[in-house]
N, C-alpha and C positions, 0 to 999 in steps of 0.2 A: 917796745913791742907794739905792733900795729893792732888796733881794735876795730873790728867790724861793727860799726855803729848800728847798721840796719839789723844785723843778727841780734845784737845786744838789746835793741828795742823790742824785738819780737819776743825774746826770752822774758824780758821784764813784763811785757804785756800778758803773756801766758801765765806768768807767776801771779800777776795781779788778779787775773780772771779766776784762777784756781783758788786763790785765797778768798776772793769775793764770794765764792759759792759756799764757803764754810760759815755756818751760823756762829754768832757770838756765843760764848759759854752760857749755859742755862737759859738760852733764849730760843723759843720756837719761831721758825721763819718759814714763810710760804716757799715751797720748793718747785712748784709746777706740777708734773714735768711737761715737757714738750712732746705731745703725742703725735707721732708721724703716721700717715695713712698706710694701709697695706698696698703693696705693689700690684698694679693691674686691676684695681677696683675703682673705676671712676665714679660709681654711684654709691660708694660705701658710706655708712653712717655708724658713728660710735653710739652704742646703746648702753647707757649708764644706769638703767633701772635696777640692775642687780646689786643687792647689798648683802648677799648671803654667801659670799665666796671669799675665803681667806687668801692671802698671798704668801709667798715663801721667798727666802733669801738664798740666792745662788752664790755660795762661798767661792767657787772657782773663779768667777768673774767680778764679784762684788756688785751684783745687780739684783733687782727685785723682780720676781715673776708675778705678774698680776693677771688674775682671771677676770675677763670682761666680755663684752659682746660687740660683734660687728654685724651689721645688716647690709645686704646687697641683693637687690632684685635680679641683677644680671647674673650673679654667681649662685643665687639660690639660698642665701643665708637669711634666716628669719628667726633668730633665737628668742626674740621678745626680751623678757627680763631674766632669762637664763644666760649662762656664760657659754660661748662657743669658741673663745679665743684666748690664747696665752700671749701676753705682752711682756717684753723684757725692758725694764727701765734701767738704763745705764746711768749709774749715779755720778760718774765722772763727767759725762757729756750732758747729762740731764735730758736725754732723749729717750723716748719710749717707743719701741717698734714691735709690731706683731711678729711673733715667732711662728705661729701656726694657727690655722682656723679649722674647726671640725668639718669633716666631709658629710655633714647632715643638713638637710633642710628641716624646717619646723623648729618649734620651741615652746614657750609658755602659752602662745596664742594659736598655735597651729600644729597639726599632727606631724609626726616625724616622717621623714622620707630620705632614703639614701641618695646622695649625690653620685654622679658617675665616677668621681675620683675615689670613692670609698672602696671600690673593687680592688684597686692596687694598693691603697693605703687606708686600712680601717682605722677609725679614730673613735674616741668616746663621744657619745651623744651630748648635746647641750644640757646643762644642769646647773643647779646650785651645788657648790662643792662643800660649803660650810668649812669645818676644820679638817676635812677629810682629804687633804693633800699634804705632801711633804717632799723634801729634797734629800737626796742621797749623794753626798760629796764624792765618794770613791767611784761612783758610776756616772757622775755628772748627769743625774736623771731626776725627774719629778714623778712621783707616784700619785695615783688617784683611785678612790674606790667609793661606791655608794653615792649618796647625794640625791637631790630632788630632780626628777625628770618626768614624773608621772603625767603631766599635762600633754606630753607628746604622744602618749599611747591611745590608740583607737582600735576597736575590734576589727575595723575594716582596713587596717594597714595592709599593704601588699605583703606577699609572702616573704620576700627577701628582707624587708624592713622589720617585720615581726621577728624573724629569726635573729637579726642583728640586735634588736632591742633586748631579747631574752638573753642572748650571749653577754651583752653589756652588763645587765643586771647581776649576772653571776661571774663577773670578771674583775680583775685588778688591772689597771692600766699603767704603763710606764712610758714616759716621754723622754727619749734620749735627746738631750739638749744640743749635743754637738751636730747631729744631723737632722734635728727637728722631726723625728719620726716616732710615732706611737707604736707600742707593742701591746697586744692584748694577751694577758696571762689568764688562762682558764681556771682561775682559783679565786675564791672569795669567801668571806665569812658567811655567805648565804648557804654554804654546805653544812653549817652548824645551826643557823637560825633563819627562819623565814621572816617576812616583813612584820608580822604581828609580834614576834618575839624579839626582834632587833630592828628598830626603825632606821630607814635610810637617811632620815633627817638629823642634822646636828651631830653627826658622828665625828670621831677624832682619829687622826693618823700621824705618827711620829717616827722618825728614824732614830734607832738606838745604836750609835756607832760601835760601842764596845761589845754589844751583843750581836752585831751584824744582823740585826733584825728590824722589821717595821713593827710598831706597836699599834694596836687598835683598841679603842674604847668606844662603846656605844653612847648614845645621846645622854643617858643618865649615869653612865659609868658602870652599869650592872653587867655588861657583856665585855669580855676581854679576849684578845687573840694576838698571836705573834706570827709574823711572816718571815721565814728563813730566806734571806737573800740568795743563798747558795742553791738550795733545793727548790726555791720558788713555790713553797707550800705554806698554807696557813695551818696553824694548830691552835685549838681552843685552850685557854688557860683559865684558872680559877684564882681570883684575887683573895687575899687573906681577910680583907674587910671591905665594906662598901665605902664609896667616897663620902666624905663629910659634907659635900654640897652637890647639888645637881650640876651636871656638866652641860645641860641643855642651854644653848646660847653662849657658852663659855668659849674662850679662845686660849691658846696655849703657847708656851715657849719651852726650850730645852736647856736645862742647867747641866752643862757638860762636866763641870768640876765634880758634882755630886751624883751624876747620872740620874737625874730626877726630871720628870715631866711635870711642868708647873701650869696650873689652870687658873684662870681669873674670870670672874663675872661680878661686875660692880666692885664692892669692897671685899668680897670673899675670894680667898685663894686656897688651893690645896696642892699637894705634891703626890706624884705616883712614882714609886721606885720599882722598876721592872726586875731588879735582882731578887727581891723578896716578895714582889707583887703585892705591895701594901700601899695604902693611901695614908697621907698625913695631913692634918689640918694645919694651916698657917694662920697667924694672927690677922684680924681684919685690918685692911689698909686705912680705913676711916669708919666712923659710925654709920651703919646702914640707915638711910633716910626712911622715916616712917611711911611716907607716901610711896606706895608701890610703883606709881607712875613716874617717880623722880628718875631722870635719866642716869643719875649716879648709881642706881641699882643695876643698870644694864650695860655699863661701860665694859669694853672688851680688850682694849690695848694693853699688851704686856710684852716685855722683851728682857732677856737676860743679857747683861753687859759683862762679859768675862774679864775685861780689863779692870773693871771696878768691883767685880764680884757682887753685883746687886741686881735685883729685879726692878725694872722701872715701869710704872703705869702712868697713864694720862687720863685727864678728864676733858670736859668741854672748854675749860679755860686753862691757861698756863698755871693759874693758882692751884689747880688740882693735880699737879705733878708730884708723885711720891716715889721713893725708893725703899726697898726692903733689903736689909743686909742679913743674909742667912747666918753668918758667923755670930752676929749679935742678936739674931732673932728679933729684930726691931725695925720699925718703920720710921722714916723721917720725911718731912716735907721739903721739897726742893724749892729754893727761892727763884722760881722761874718767871719769865715774862714772855710776852708775845700775844698774837691775835687769838680770836676764838678758834677752837679746834673742832674736830669731828670724832664721832664714835667709830673709829676705824681700827686698823691693824698695825701693830708695831713690829719692826724688824731692826736688828742691830747690824750696822756695817762695820766690821772689824778693821777694814782698810783705812777708813777715815775717822773711826771712833765716833760715829754719828748714829743717832736713833732716827729711824724713818717712820713717820706716821702717814698712812695712805688710806684712802677710801674712794673707790671709783676713780675719778680723774682729779681728785683733790689730794694734795700731799704737803707735808711739812718735814723739816729737818730740825734736829736738836742735838747739841753737844753737852753732855752732862759733866759737871765739875763738882766734886764733893766739897762740902762746906769745910772751911779751914785749911784747904790746900793753898800753899803760897803761889 
């Protein structure tokens, strides 16, 4: 049989490159990614001052959706340290490309102003999203609500911008990822609570697949609501008990096996079950440092790994990698190695069985291997 040596060499090379991208087991490795510029913006600048916007995992493509900022004088983009851009990081190619940029001028350092493209394509204004974004697989869409954008407001905003600003405040936004188009849904938890009763900061949004709803919890977890994906309406709900920890600054993950929403802030974790609308305290991952300024009290990274049925959390060093086994109700320390890490956001890529840690333009990969497995 005749062998095409050129083709064979190419296949082997691609196999080597693919394998080379996979981190060694229980080892944190720097991942990049390679950020590509937006098309048609010769004067663009990546603005990485934002540290208050979570990212989400797009299961349909196995990619990470990162909220960040792009500035351009030519295009009129000036978000400051707010996010005005959704970037998609393809984990297979390790390239990150802008999917869309908000059709707003202004941001944290300048008043808001609608750009000409807003008329045909309304988009949410620049903001901190916090944990208030989520992905819905069945729709291949990302939802967003509330967040911080108050620095853009001025009493002397032009009439059209003021109207769009007020509409945004009282809306839920949906980004259809297939066509990169935003849709404004004139529904929000603002119909139940004003800003003094429900802060726009550090709120939480999560897709509940079995219930075909979005779940909302306020910054402290004291306000709760559900969004029916079919009727596109928000309904206020009452939880059976208050959360055992403050959800302010916490980040979250979804345990699909148990239909539980898991929150983490430092060593503290809790679960929220939307079926009975009850909170449950989970054991501390590690003793809380006495020094309140110790960064171990404010770490946020958490991801549920369905293949291994554990919740994985990270610290600033590989030595602070832990997993919680819900079936055993027990924590264990992972014998991990690797470089210094960041207080960022964790996502689990089911396609490659890798945990992704990212913060702004810094990212790491990690492949978890349980102790004792041959």
